[in-house]
C-alpha positions in Angstrom: -2.7 -29.8 8.3 -2.1 -26.3 9.8 -1.7 -23.8 7.0 1.4 -22.4 8.8 3.2 -25.7 8.2 2.3 -26.2 4.6 5.3 -26.1 2.3 5.8 -24.9 -1.2 6.1 -28.4 -2.6 3.0 -29.9 -0.9 0.8 -27.0 -2.1 2.3 -26.6 -5.6 0.7 -29.7 -6.9 -2.1 -29.9 -4.3 -5.1 -27.8 -3.7 -3.7 -24.6 -5.3 -3.9 -24.3 -9.1 -0.7 -23.6 -10.9 -0.3 -20.8 -13.5 -2.1 -21.8 -16.8 -0.2 -22.4 -20.0 -0.6 -19.1 -21.9 1.4 -16.9 -24.1 0.2 -13.8 -22.2 2.9 -12.0 -20.2 2.7 -12.0 -16.4 3.0 -8.6 -14.7 3.9 -8.5 -11.0 4.3 -5.1 -9.4 5.8 -3.3 -12.4 7.9 -6.3 -13.6 7.1 -8.4 -16.7 7.8 -12.1 -17.1 6.6 -14.8 -19.4 5.3 -18.3 -18.5 8.1 -20.4 -19.9 9.6 -23.2 -17.8 12.6 -21.3 -16.5 10.9 -18.0 -15.9 8.0 -19.5 -14.1 10.3 -20.3 -11.2 11.4 -16.7 -11.2 7.8 -15.5 -11.1 7.0 -17.7 -8.1 10.2 -16.6 -6.3 9.2 -13.0 -6.9 5.7 -13.6 -5.4 7.1 -15.6 -2.5 9.3 -12.7 -1.6 6.4 -10.5 -0.9 5.4 -10.3 2.7 2.2 -12.2 3.2 0.0 -11.2 6.2 -2.9 -13.4 7.1 -5.3 -13.8 10.0 -3.5 -14.7 13.2 -4.6 -16.2 16.5 -3.3 -16.2 20.1 -1.7 -12.8 19.9 -1.7 -10.3 22.8 -5.2 -8.9 23.4 -5.7 -5.8 21.4 -6.0 -2.9 23.9 -5.2 -5.2 26.7 -8.7 -6.7 26.9 -9.7 -7.0 23.3 -9.7 -9.9 20.8 -6.7 -12.2 20.5 -7.4 -13.1 16.9 -8.5 -11.1 13.8 -10.2 -14.1 12.2 -13.3 -13.0 10.4 -12.8 -9.2 10.6 -9.1 -8.3 9.8 -8.7 -9.2 6.1 -8.6 -5.6 4.9 -6.3 -4.7 7.7 -3.9 -7.5 6.6 -4.1 -6.2 3.0 -3.2 -2.8 4.3 -0.2 -4.3 6.0 0.9 -6.1 2.8 0.8 -3.0 0.6 2.7 -1.0 3.1 5.2 -3.8 3.7 5.9 -3.8 -0.1 6.7 -0.1 0.2 9.1 -0.7 3.1 10.8 -3.5 1.0 11.3 -1.0 -1.8 12.5 1.6 0.6 15.1 -0.6 2.4 15.8 -3.6 0.2 14.9 -2.6 -3.4 12.4 -4.2 -5.8 14.8 -6.9 -6.8 15.3 -8.3 -3.3 14.4 -12.0 -2.9 13.6 -14.1 0.1 15.2 -17.5 0.3 13.8 -20.0 2.7 16.3 -20.9 5.5 18.8 -18.2 4.5 20.1 -15.9 7.3 17.9 -12.8 7.4 19.3 -9.4 6.5 19.1 -6.7 9.2 16.8 -4.5 7.1 14.5 -7.3 6.4 14.3 -8.2 10.1 13.4 -4.6 10.9 10.7 -4.6 8.4 9.2 -7.8 9.7 9.3 -6.6 13.3 7.3 -3.5 12.3 4.3 -5.8 11.5 4.6 -8.5 14.3 1.3 -8.9 16.2 2.4 -6.9 19.2 1.2 -3.6 20.6 4.6 -1.9 20.2 5.1 -2.7 16.5 4.6 0.2 14.2 2.1 -1.4 11.9 0.8 -4.3 13.9 -2.9 -5.4 13.9 -3.0 -3.8 17.4 -1.9 -0.4 16.1 -4.1 -0.5 13.0 -7.2 -1.5 15.0 -6.7 1.0 17.7 -5.9 3.8 15.3 -9.0 2.9 13.4 -11.1 4.0 16.4 -10.2 7.6 15.5 -11.6 6.9 12.1 -14.9 5.8 13.6 -14.2 2.0 13.5 -14.5 0.0 16.7 -12.0 -2.7 17.3 -13.1 -5.9 15.5 -15.1 -4.0 12.9 -14.1 -4.5 9.2 -12.5 -1.7 7.2 -12.9 -0.5 3.7 -9.9 0.5 1.5 -10.3 4.2 2.3 -10.2 3.7 6.1 -7.2 1.5 6.1 -5.3 4.0 3.8 -6.1 6.8 6.3 -4.9 4.7 9.2 -1.6 3.7 7.5 -1.0 7.4 6.8 -1.3 8.2 10.5 0.8 5.3 11.7 3.7 6.1 9.3 4.3 9.4 11.1 5.8 7.4 14.0 8.1 5.3 11.8 11.2 7.5 12.1 13.4 4.7 10.6 11.6 4.7 7.2 10.7 8.4 7.1 7.9 7.8 4.6 5.6 10.5 3.3 2.2 8.8 3.0 -0.4 10.7 0.9 -4.0 9.6 0.5 -5.4 11.2 -2.7 -9.1 12.0 -2.3 -11.8 12.7 -4.7 -10.1 10.7 -7.5 -7.5 13.5 -7.8 -3.8 13.5 -7.4 -2.4 17.0 -6.9 1.3 17.3 -7.8 1.9 20.4 -5.8 0.5 18.8 -2.6 2.8 15.8 -3.0 5.9 17.8 -3.6 5.1 19.9 -0.6 4.7 16.8 1.5 7.9 15.1 0.2 10.0 18.2 0.2 8.8 20.0 3.4 11.7 22.4 3.2 10.7 23.7 -0.3 8.3 26.4 0.7 10.4 27.5 3.6 13.5 27.7 1.4 11.6 29.8 -1.2 10.5 32.1 1.6 13.9 32.3 3.1 15.6 32.8 -0.3 13.1 35.6 -1.1 13.8 37.3 2.2 17.6 36.9 1.9 17.5 38.1 -1.7 16.0 41.4 -0.6 19.0 41.8 1.7 21.3 40.9 -1.1 22.3 37.5 0.3 21.3 33.9 -0.5 24.0 32.2 1.6 21.9 31.7 4.7 19.0 30.1 2.8 21.2 27.7 1.0 22.8 26.6 4.2 19.4 25.8 5.7 18.8 23.3 2.9 22.3 21.8 3.1 21.8 20.9 6.8 19.3 18.3 5.8 20.7 15.9 3.2 17.3 14.2 2.7 15.6 16.4 0.1 12.8 14.0 -0.8 10.9 11.8 1.7 10.1 8.5 0.0 6.5 8.7 -1.1 3.7 6.1 -0.5 0.8 7.2 -2.6 -2.6 5.6 -1.9 -5.6 6.4 -4.1 -9.0 5.2 -2.9 -11.2 4.7 -6.0 -14.7 3.5 -6.9 -14.7 2.0 -10.4 -18.4 1.3 -10.7 -21.6 0.9 -8.7 -22.1 -2.7 -7.7 -19.7 -4.1 -10.3 -16.5 -2.8 -11.8 -17.2 -0.8 -15.0 -15.4 -2.7 -17.7 -14.2 0.7 -19.2 -11.7 0.9 -16.3 -10.2 -2.6 -16.8 -7.4 -1.7 -19.2 -6.4 1.4 -17.2 -6.3 -0.7 -14.0 -4.0 -3.3 -15.7 -1.7 -0.4 -16.8 -1.3 0.6 -13.2 0.2 -2.9 -12.4 2.7 -2.3 -15.2 4.2 0.9 -13.8 7.5 0.4 -12.0 6.2 2.4 -9.1 3.3 0.0 -8.5 2.6 -1.2 -5.0 -0.5 -3.1 -6.2 -4.1 -2.7 -5.2 -6.1 -3.5 -2.0 -9.7 -4.4 -2.6 -11.4 -7.7 -3.2 -14.7 -9.2 -4.1 -17.9 -9.4 -2.1 -17.3 -11.0 1.3 -13.4 -10.9 1.1 -10.5 -8.5 0.8 -7.4 -9.3 -1.2 -4.0 -7.8 -2.0 -3.7 -7.7 -5.8 -0.1 -7.7 -7.1 -0.5 -8.2 -10.8 -2.3 -9.9 -13.7 -2.0 -12.4 -16.5 -4.4 -12.0 -19.3 -7.8 -11.1 -17.8 -7.0 -12.6 -14.4 -5.8 -10.7 -11.4 -3.1 -12.3 -9.2 -3.4 -11.8 -5.5 -2.3 -12.7 -2.0 -5.2 -14.0 0.1 -5.2 -13.1 3.9 -8.0 -15.7 4.7 -5.8 -18.2 6.4 -5.6 -18.3 10.2 -2.1 -19.0 11.5 -0.7 -18.8 15.0 1.0 -15.6 16.2 4.8 -15.6 16.0 7.1 -14.4 18.8 10.5 -13.2 17.8 13.5 -15.1 19.2 15.7 -13.6 21.9 18.3 -12.6 19.2 15.6 -10.8 17.3 15.3 -13.4 14.5 11.8 -14.4 13.4 10.5 -17.8 12.3 9.3 -16.2 9.0 8.2 -19.1 6.8 4.5 -18.3 7.5 5.1 -14.7 6.3 5.7 -15.8 2.8 3.2 -17.5 0.4 5.1 -20.5 -0.8 2.5 -21.8 -3.2 1.2 -20.5 -6.6 -0.8 -17.4 -5.8 -4.6 -17.1 -6.2 -6.2 -15.7 -9.3 -9.6 -14.3 -10.2 -11.2 -12.8 -13.3 -10.8 -9.1 -13.3 -14.6 -8.6 -13.8 -15.2 -10.2 -10.3 -13.3 -7.3 -8.6 -15.4 -5.2 -6.3 -15.4 -1.6 -7.6 -14.2 -0.2 -4.2 -10.3 -0.3 -4.2 -7.2 1.6 -3.3 -4.3 1.7 -5.7 -0.8 2.1 -4.3 2.5 3.5 -5.7 5.9 4.1 -4.3 8.4 6.8 -5.4 11.8 6.6 -3.7 13.0 9.8 -5.3 11.6 12.9 -7.0 12.7 11.5 -10.3 10.6 8.4 -9.6 7.5 10.6 -9.0 8.1 12.7 -12.1 8.4 9.4 -14.1 5.2 8.2 -12.5 3.4 11.4 -13.6 4.6 10.8 -17.2 3.2 7.2 -17.1 -0.2 8.5 -15.7 -0.5 11.1 -18.4 0.2 8.5 -21.1 -2.8 6.6 -19.7 -5.1 9.2 -21.2 -4.2 8.0 -24.6 -4.8 4.3 -24.0 -8.1 2.4 -24.2 -10.4 2.8 -21.2 -11.4 5.5 -18.8 -8.9 7.1 -16.5 -9.4 6.0 -12.9 -8.2 9.3 -11.4 -7.1 12.8 -12.4 -3.6 14.2 -12.2 -3.4 17.9 -11.8 -0.6 20.4 -11.1 -2.3 22.3 -8.3 -5.4 22.1 -6.1 -8.5 22.7 -8.3 -10.5 25.6 -6.9 -13.8 23.7 -7.0 -12.5 21.2 -4.3 -12.0 24.0 -1.7 -15.2 25.2 -0.3 -14.8 26.6 3.2 -18.5 26.9 3.8 -19.2 23.2 3.0 -16.1 21.9 4.8 -16.6 24.1 7.9 -12.9 24.6 8.1 -10.8 25.5 11.2 -7.4 27.1 11.0 -5.7 24.1 12.6 -5.7 21.8 9.6 -4.0 21.9 6.2 -6.1 21.9 3.1 -5.1 18.3 2.5 -6.3 17.2 6.0 -9.5 19.2 5.6 -10.4 17.5 2.4 -9.6 14.1 3.7 -11.7 14.6 6.8 -14.6 15.8 4.7 -14.5 12.9 2.2 -13.8 10.4 5.0 -17.3 11.1 6.3 -18.5 9.4 3.2 -16.3 6.4 3.9 -19.2 4.0 4.1 -19.6 4.5 0.3 -16.2 2.7 0.0 -16.9 0.0 2.5 -19.0 -2.6 0.8 -16.6 -5.4 1.5 -18.0 -7.3 4.3 -16.8 -10.4 6.1 
């Protein structure tokens, strides 16, 4: 049977293992549930509502003459699509939105889905990701690591004027608050400069008017943090901290996997990670003339896959979404609390750019790039250190 035609009922009691009986809470992207009879259905509904991107076949040739399927090489690209799709759901539909099979699709949901359809003109299609990856040194058909897909998503998001996301890739295991606020509030430095200038002349009115012209004072943030949590295996000292990340309300999950496969991790129960697996090949879907999409194959309608957390490959990228500045400030509070919990911190949160990270002689800087871009380009040259997930 083609995986695209499998239904929730045929899989639920078939080849996929259901959730185990346990008293442990289930955490899915910042929400907690328990495995009682009634709430199990709620958990499965929550997971089914996440957009599930898998290998596809028979789509338009990438680049006009390239592959028509990503089978065997696109699993990390599909995981990148899933983590960004979750950010778009938060942005346009909220965390509590639920997908119901056969229900008429909402306009916002249709727009999100269209952004990922396997066509060259979709913002985040496999075509766009693969071709943008060429600029990151990856030929079309070559597998990506978490760092590369994060960099590519950052570049593609610039063209998505509907969502107006600010995508930040935090390098060197360091999140710099000042950098993020500058990115999400691009008017901030200009306003300060304008205010200072106007204040000298005894007038602040002009500066305030400049800010009032733009009602959007915070661009929704997608924060991606490439990390390495060990050498060949995950260092168990990071496990508790990693689990805490799934418990944050801002969590977008984690992209990573285990040797020979990439997965999108959305939560955990006990010592097991819960994930969506892109390793199913389905036929490409063409939107209908009215814009509607046959979308059953974009939602995982069976109990999700699970694996022991110790099997996780140490090369990952953690994702977070902050719709407002208050969300980001709350996230910072959560992260700082992690320092008091068991386990090693996975990354550092600092107020401003540490001076030891800026070395113009090493980075061979040019005046055309911001400090953030310079650092990312420098560390991206070490991208192979992240890319130990092969297919």
